[in-house]
C-alpha positions, 0 to 999 in steps of 0.5 A: 756939359760944363759943371760951372753952367750946370751949377748956374742952372741949378741955382733956382732950385736949390735957393731954399737950401743955399747953404747946402751947395752941390759939391765940385764932385756932385757937379762932375757926376751930373755932367757925366750923367748928362753926357751918357743920357744924350748918347743913349737917347740918340738910340733909345727913347729915354726922354723927349727933351734933347737939349742939355740945359733943358735936361738940367733944369727939367730933370735935374732941377726938379729931382734935386728940388725934391732931394733937398726937401726930403734930405735937407742936409747932404753930409753923410753924418747929417740928420734930417731936421724938421725945422729945416724943411717942410716935408722932412718928417719927424723922427726919421733918424740918420738917412744912412740906409734909409730905403728909397724906391723910385717907381717908373724911374725911366731915365732915373729921375728923380731916383738918381739925382737923389742918390747923388744928393744924399749918397748914404741912402739905399736906393731901388729903381723900379723900371719894367722897360728892359732897355731902360733898366739896362741904361739905368745899370749903365749909369750906376756903373759908370757913376760908381754909385753904390747901394743901388738896385735896378728892379726890371719888373713892375712895381706890383711884383716888388716886395711890399711894405719895406721903403721909408720913402717912395717916389713917383714922377711923370709916369704913364697910367698914374691912377694904376701905378699910385696904388701900386706905389703906396703898398711899397711903403713901410707903415710910417713911410712917406710917398713922394709925388712930383706931379701936375697941380691937376693931378692932386684931386685924383691923388687925394681920391686914390689915397683916402687913408693918407695925410697930405702936406701942402704942396710945394710949387716947383721952381720955373714951373706954373703947374708942377708941384712937390706933394708928400704924404703918409698914412694917417696913423689914426685911420 
C-alpha cells in the first residue's frame, strides 16, 4: 500500500501529537506489514476487515492513537512527559527496555504498531492461537523488529508481575481475560484498554483496586475509547 496514502489516513489519529509525525521508514514498515497481513489473511482468519484502507484506520489508527498517548515522544532518547499526554504516567523514566505485554495480540494490534512507534520498548505478544502466533513471528522477522517475544500460550501461563504496560484490545471473553491481564503488571504498571464504551462499567467492576483515568475518545469512532488505569497504591 502506498506510504503517502497511509500517512493521509493516519493523520486524524496523530493530530493530537502533530509534531511527532511518522517517519518515512515507519510508513514503509506499515505498508509492508499491511501487504503481509493481506496475504496471510487469505489463508487464515486474522481479521474480518479486508479493505486495506480500513485496516489502516481501524487497526493501525487505533493502535497508533494509543501509542502516541502512552509514549508521547518517538525519539529513542526521549522521556515521556506528563505534560504532553493525559495518560503518560509520572516518573516512568526512559522508554528504553520498557516492558510492554500485549494480551490476545491476534494480528498484532495494538502491540506491533506501538513497537513501530516506540522501537526502544521490549514487547511481548501473547497469542495462544498457534497459526496467529506463527503469523506474528513472520511479521517480526520480515520487519526486522528487535526485542519482540511471541508467547504462544495463554496469558494465565505467562510469568506475572513483570510488565510496566499491559495492552488489551478486541479480545474474546473480555471478563475472563481482564483479570489475567492485571496479574501481568508490575506493582506500578499501567493497564491500557482499547474497548467500547459499553465495556467500561464491567472494567470498573472487575478491577476494584484500580484507579482509572478519564476515557479518551478514539478518532473516527462513536463508541471506542482508550482507557488507562493503574493499581491504587492506597488500597
